[in-house]
N, C-alpha and C positions, 0 to 999 in steps of 0.2 A: 503494500500499499504506499502511496506517495508520502503521506503524512497523517498518521492516525490521530493527530490532534486537530487537524484542520481539513480533513477529507470531507467527501460527500457521502452521506449515508441515506439509504432508501429502506424504510420499514413498512411492510405491508400489514394491514390490520392494525393500524396505529390509532384508532379513534377511542379506544378504552383499553383497560386491563393491562396485560403484559406489554402489548404493542405500544400503548401510550407511555407507559412508564420507561420503556426502552428508548423511545424517541426523545423523551425529556432528558434522560441520562446521557444519551449520546450528544445532545445539544450542549449539555453542561460541560462535556469533554472537549468541546470546540468543533464538533462536526457541523456541517451545514446539513440539515435534516429535511428529508421529504418523507411524508407519511401518506399512506393510502387508506381509503375506506370505500365500501360499496356505494354509499350515498354521500352527497356533498355535506361536509361539516366545516365549521370555522377552524381556522388555524389554531391549534391547541396551545401554542405559546409563541411569543415574539421571535421571529426568525425562523420558525418551522413552517413549512409549506405542506398543506394537505391537498392531495389529488384524489379524484375519483378513480377507482379501478375495480373491476370485477375479475378476480383472478381465474374465473371459469370461462372467461371470454377472451380468446387470443387477441382479437383486434383491440379490446379495452387495454390489455396488458401492453401491446405494442405502442399504443398512443401514450400511455402513462410513462413508459421508459424513454420514449422519444421527447416527451415534455421535460423530464428531468434533465436529460443531456442537453437540450436546447437551453435550459435555464442555467445549468451548472457546469456543463462541458464534460463531465465525468461522473462515474459512480465508483467510489472506493470500497463501499461496504453495502452489502445487501443482507437485510434480516428478513427472512421468509417467516412471517409470524401468522399471517391470515389463516384461520382454520375454524372448523365446526366440530361440535360433539354429537354423540349419539349414545344414549344409555338405554339398554334393554337387552334381552336375550338375543343371541345371534340368529336364531331361528325365527325371531319376530320381525325381522326386516326383510323386505323383498330385495331381489337383486337390483332393481331399479333404484331403491333407496341407497343401497350400498354404492352403487355407481355415483350417485349424487355426492355422497360423502367424500369418495375418492376424488371427484372432480375438484373439490376445494382443497382437501388436505394433501393430496399427493400431486395430481395434474396441475393444480394451481401453482405449487412450488416449482414444478418443471417448467411451466409456461414462463414465469417471471425469470427463473434462472437462465432459460434459453435466450431470452432477450437481453439479459444483462451480461452474459459471458463474452459476447463479441465486444462489448464496450470495454470491459476489463481487459480483454486480450489486446485490443488496440492501444490502451494506455499503458500496458506493460505490467499489470498486476491488479490484485483486488482480493477481497475476502467475502465469502458467502457464509452466513450463519443460518442454519435451518433449525426452527423451533421444534424439537421433538418432545419427548416426555419420558418419564420412568416406564410408562407402559409401551415404550418402544423397545425395552429389553425384558419386560415382565409380562406375564399373563395378566389379563384384566377381565375377570368374569362379569357379564352383563354390560360390558363395553368392548366386545370382541372386535367389532368392525372399526371402532375408533382406534383401538390398539393395533389393528392390522394396518391402518394408514400410517401409524407411527413407526411400526416395524418396517414398512416399505420406505419411509423417509430415511431410516437408519441405513438400510442397504444402499439406497440411491446415493446418499451423501458420501458414504465411505468409498464407494466405487468411483463417483465423480471426482472426488478429491485426488485420486491417483491419476485420473485422466488429464486434469488441468494444471497439476502442480508445476509442470515444466514451463507453463506460461506465467508463472508467478502468482497464480491464483490458488487460494486454499478454501476448502469447503469443511465447515465444522458443524457440530451439533451441540445444542444446549438442551438439557434434559430436566425440566422442572418436575417436582412432585406435586402435591396438592397446593394450590395457590389461591389466595383470596381474591377471586374474581367472580363474575356472574356466569361462569362457564356452565354450571349445573342448571341454572335457570333458563339459559339460552340453548341448552342441548336439545337436539331433535328427539322426539319420541318415536318408538317403532311404528311402522305403518300397518302392522297386522298383529296387534297384541294377542297373546294367547293366555287364557285363564290359568293354565298350568304353572305360568311364571309369575302370577300376580304377587304372591307372598314374597318370593325371593327378590323380585324387582323392586318392591316397596322397601324391603330391608336394604337392598343395595343403594337405593336413593338416599335413605337415611344415613348410611355409611359415608357416602360421598358428601352429603351436606355437612355432616359433623367434621369430616376431614378438612373440607374447604374452609370452614369457619376457623379451624385451628391451623390452617396452612400458612405458607410463607407469603409475605407481602409481594405484590408484583415488582416492587422496587429492588427486592432481593434477586429476582430473576434478571432484571435489567442490569444489575451490577455484575452478574456473571457474563451477560452479553458484552458488556463493556471490556471486561477482562479478556474474553476470548478475542475481541476485536483488536486489542492492543498487544496481545502475546507476541513476542518476537520468534518464539519457537512453539507454535500452537499445537495443542493436543487435538485429537479428533473429537473427543467427547468431553463435555463440561456439565456434570451434574450440578443442578442449581439449588443450593440450600442443604442444610444438614440432613434432612430426611432423604433427599435424593442421593446424596453421597453415601449415606448408610446402606440404602437399598442397593446401590451399585456394588458396594463391597460385599454385602451378604449374598447377592446373586452369584458372585464369583467364588465365594469361599464356603457357603453352607451346602451340605449335601442336598441333592434335588428332592429327596423324599421329605427331609426335614423342612426345606423351604416351602414345599407344596402344603404341608400341614399348617405351617405358620401363616401362609397366605390365606388359606381357607378359614382359619380362626379369625384373622383380622377382618375378613369380609363377612363374618357371621354365616359362613356356610358349614354344613356338617362335616367334621374332620374324618 
């Protein structure tokens, strides 16, 4: 990156939550920040520019990236944060609903990255940070499809990083655990709910609500993004917060059978 203190940063999904906190944190670090949202919103802070972009629409993405380059001349940092949630049994969602989720969480990341990569290549480098989750390396009962999108982003990011590293571009992952945002309230409900899952689904919603209330502040995740953006010798994965770091360690060290039992206990599922 040309200058991590005064570069140009693009943050998708920056109208609220982790995206907004990240945009503000990068601005404080000295970046010129462009944020995106699906609908027009006022600039969130002095010096930050908000642009309309639907990451599921290739032409919308193309216009947005061209607008940033027209105004700033370059893009040093891309934070792919835009995403949607889905809570319910895997069997309760149609394939069409699963496709809709992947359009935002996976293909949206690909669309924006594909438009930004040539910009970074022309300028001789850059950094892409993709917002993953602890459920990108953990199982997540009753959010299997959401977890699948994050697993996909993990594989995509790690592979892409190897492909573009010779161009001076790095691709990194930030992996939050539960964060105090409106994620659960905004999560999509299954489009074909089944009575057999009612009790377990309700229990899981309660677990998620409780965990989010006690979760990390969005600013904690934003601080991790800033660290990843500034690292001179970056790591591929950056767990965000104590709980995420602990889960990362446990996943690697605890025997699979013990981890399985612990996870089911935490999720109020029969062990």
